[in-house]
C-alpha positions in Angstrom: 0.0 0.0 0.0 1.2 3.5 -0.8 0.7 6.1 1.9 1.5 9.8 1.7 1.2 12.6 4.2 -0.1 15.6 2.3 -0.2 17.9 5.4 1.2 17.4 8.9 0.2 20.4 11.0 -2.4 21.0 13.6 -5.3 23.4 13.2 -3.2 26.7 12.8 -0.6 25.3 10.3 3.1 26.1 10.6 4.0 28.9 10.3 0.6 29.9 11.8 -1.4 32.4 9.7 -1.6 35.2 12.3 1.4 34.3 14.5 4.7 36.1 14.9 6.2 33.9 17.6 9.9 33.1 17.2 9.2 29.6 15.6 6.8 30.9 13.1 9.1 33.8 12.1 11.9 31.4 11.6 9.8 28.9 9.6 8.8 31.7 7.2 12.4 32.0 6.2 12.6 28.4 4.9 9.1 27.6 3.6 10.4 24.9 1.3 11.5 22.8 4.3 9.4 24.0 7.2 6.0 24.7 5.8 3.4 22.4 7.3 -0.2 22.5 6.1 -3.2 21.1 7.8 -3.2 17.3 8.2 -4.3 15.0 5.4 -3.2 11.7 4.0 -3.9 9.7 0.9 -3.7 5.9 0.4 -3.0 4.3 -3.0 -4.0 7.6 -4.7 -7.7 6.7 -4.3 -8.6 7.0 -0.6 -8.2 10.3 1.4 -8.2 10.7 5.1 -9.6 14.1 6.0 -10.2 17.1 3.7 -8.7 20.4 5.1 -8.9 23.8 3.4 -5.5 23.1 1.8 -6.7 20.1 -0.2 -6.5 22.2 -3.3 -2.9 23.2 -2.4 -2.1 19.5 -1.7 -3.4 18.4 -5.1 -1.3 21.0 -6.9 1.8 20.7 -4.7 2.0 16.9 -4.7 0.4 16.0 -8.0 -2.7 14.4 -6.5 -5.7 13.9 -8.9 -8.6 14.6 -6.6 -11.0 13.6 -9.3 -9.7 10.0 -9.1 -10.3 9.7 -5.3 -13.1 7.3 -4.7 -13.3 7.3 -0.9 -12.9 10.0 1.8 -12.7 9.0 5.5 -13.3 12.0 7.8 -12.2 12.0 11.4 -14.3 14.9 12.6 -16.0 18.1 11.7 -13.4 20.7 12.7 -12.6 22.9 9.8 -8.9 21.9 9.6 -10.1 18.4 8.9 -13.2 18.9 6.8 -13.7 21.9 4.5 -17.1 21.2 2.9 -17.3 24.2 0.5 -14.7 22.7 -1.9 -17.0 19.9 -2.9 -19.2 22.5 -4.7 -16.4 22.5 -7.4 -16.5 18.7 -8.1 -18.3 19.1 -11.5 -20.4 21.5 -13.5 -18.2 24.1 -15.2 -15.6 23.9 -12.4 -14.3 20.4 -13.3 -14.1 18.3 -16.5 -12.9 14.8 -17.1 -13.5 13.6 -13.5 -11.9 10.1 -13.2 -14.2 8.6 -10.6 -18.0 8.9 -11.2 -18.6 8.8 -7.4 -16.9 10.0 -4.3 -18.1 8.2 -1.1 -17.7 10.2 2.1 -17.7 8.2 5.4 -18.0 10.3 8.5 -20.0 10.8 11.7 -23.3 12.6 11.8 -21.8 16.0 12.7 -19.5 16.0 9.6 -22.5 15.1 7.4 -24.4 18.0 8.9 -21.5 20.3 8.1 -21.4 18.9 4.6 -25.2 19.6 4.1 -24.9 23.2 5.5 -21.7 24.0 3.6 -23.0 22.9 0.2 -26.7 23.7 0.2 -26.4 27.2 -1.3 -24.1 26.6 -4.2 -23.9 22.9 -5.1 -25.5 22.0 -8.4 -27.7 18.9 -8.4 -25.5 17.3 -11.0 -22.5 17.7 -8.7 -24.4 16.4 -5.7 -25.4 13.2 -7.6 -21.7 12.3 -7.7 -21.1 12.4 -4.0 -22.5 9.8 -1.7 -22.4 10.2 2.1 -22.4 7.4 4.7 -22.9 7.9 8.4 -20.6 5.7 10.5 -20.1 5.2 14.2 -17.3 4.0 16.5 -16.7 0.3 16.7 -18.1 -0.4 13.2 -16.8 -2.1 10.1 -17.5 -1.5 6.4 -15.9 -2.2 3.0 -15.1 0.8 0.7 -13.7 0.3 -2.7 -12.1 -3.0 -1.7 -10.6 -1.7 1.5 -11.9 -3.0 4.9 -12.3 -0.1 7.3 -12.8 -0.4 11.1 -14.0 2.7 12.8 -12.6 3.6 16.2 -13.5 6.2 18.9 -11.2 9.2 19.2 -10.9 10.9 22.5 -11.1 14.4 21.1 -14.4 16.4 21.5 -17.3 15.8 23.9 -19.8 17.2 21.3 -19.1 14.7 18.5 -18.3 11.1 18.1 -14.9 11.7 16.4 -13.3 8.8 14.7 -10.0 7.0 14.1 -9.6 4.5 11.3 -8.0 1.1 10.7 -7.6 0.4 7.0 -6.9 -3.1 5.7 -6.1 -4.4 2.2 -2.7 -5.8 1.3 -1.4 -4.2 4.5 -2.9 -2.7 7.6 -2.8 1.0 8.5 -3.9 2.4 11.9 -4.6 6.1 11.6 -4.8 7.8 15.1 -4.7 11.6 14.5 -6.6 14.1 16.6 -7.0 12.1 19.8 -5.9 12.0 23.3 -5.1 8.7 25.0 -7.6 6.2 23.6 -10.0 4.2 25.7 -9.2 0.6 26.6 -12.1 -0.6 24.4 -10.3 0.5 21.3 -7.4 -1.9 21.8 -9.9 -4.7 22.6 -11.8 -4.1 19.5 -8.7 -4.2 17.3 -7.6 -7.5 19.0 -11.1 -9.0 18.6 -11.0 -8.2 14.9 -7.6 -9.8 14.3 -5.8 -6.5 13.5 -2.1 -6.6 13.2 -1.0 -3.2 12.0 2.0 -2.7 9.7 1.9 1.1 10.1 0.6 3.4 12.8 0.2 7.2 12.4 0.0 9.0 15.8 -1.1 12.4 16.8 1.9 14.3 18.2 0.4 17.8 18.6 2.5 18.5 21.8 5.7 17.0 20.6 8.3 16.8 23.4 6.6 19.4 25.7 6.7 18.4 29.3 3.9 20.9 30.3 0.4 19.6 31.2 -1.4 18.5 28.0 -5.0 18.8 26.9 -6.6 15.4 26.9 -7.7 16.0 23.3 -4.3 15.5 21.8 -1.0 13.7 22.4 2.8 14.2 22.4 5.7 11.8 22.5 5.0 10.7 26.0 1.4 9.7 25.2 2.5 8.1 21.9 4.9 5.8 23.8 2.0 4.7 26.0 -0.2 4.0 22.9 2.6 1.9 21.4 3.0 -0.1 24.6 -0.8 -0.8 24.6 -0.7 -1.9 21.0 2.1 -4.3 21.7 0.3 -5.5 24.9 -2.8 -6.4 22.9 -0.9 -8.0 20.1 -2.3 -5.7 17.4 1.2 -4.8 16.0 4.2 -6.9 15.1 8.0 -6.5 15.6 8.5 -4.7 12.3 5.5 -2.3 12.6 6.4 1.3 11.8 5.2 4.2 13.9 5.1 7.8 12.6 4.2 11.0 14.5 2.4 13.9 12.8 -0.2 16.7 13.5 2.3 19.2 15.0 1.4 22.5 16.7 3.5 25.7 16.1 3.7 26.0 19.9 6.3 23.3 20.1 8.8 24.3 17.4 8.0 21.5 14.9 11.0 22.2 12.7 11.6 19.2 10.4 15.1 18.4 11.5 14.2 18.8 15.2 11.1 16.6 15.0 13.0 13.9 13.1 15.8 13.9 15.7 13.4 13.7 18.6 11.3 11.0 17.0 14.3 8.8 16.4 15.1 9.1 20.1 11.8 7.5 20.9 11.8 5.0 18.1 9.4 6.8 15.8 9.4 8.2 12.3 8.5 11.9 12.0 6.2 13.0 9.1 6.6 16.0 6.9 4.4 17.4 4.2 4.6 15.2 1.1 6.3 12.3 2.9 5.7 9.1 0.8 5.9 5.6 2.3 5.4 2.1 0.9 3.8 0.1 3.6 
């Protein structure tokens, strides 16, 4: 399976739009290396995870054909993970030669509500006919375009049943962005479903900060705990790769620094455009 990180920042991006902290000022001097857009990933060129405002930028910057994407998995409704307005442009006079006749969006009920609200004023009916929405809940299973997908509960927001995803085909990918420490039931569910992940993507919003953390996100110390739990439940193997992503500007997520810190803890560190063969 081919896996690519299209964006690797938290909600504000890096450098952050309105920020003049020391890290953001320094990052602006080396945009080619340090620019981190809002988090998004693509699998085998046909399955997206999340759809931030920079999806257009990602398509142009990394040569992604968004018209060929057949499946979109959305973690939650926050704008940095789901920008509904863009889907208005998937057809009519805005797009010709679309490769996939249908785009299937899998998400929780709040995301689908945002989709309905964000597209109701401008979306042509001919465009809407090419987008199919599916409401999914934690601890579920479905098959999308030949991929088996398990839905897992994120510990992220009290007002929404935010999701994490396990994607299986030739290999198994566990995508755990935008969550604090998961509940015990998540590991049990993975074990009960015979999951043995080859690749694990982990939220690392707080990086190596030792200050008290919000329970909605993680840093290296929480990522280590998650890795230990995955090993304890037997849902990874000895060669499983772990990669950290979703970095906040508050913790100086410079590429070289994050790669060095990640190596210390036995992780890979993602950067925008990072391409992996799982």
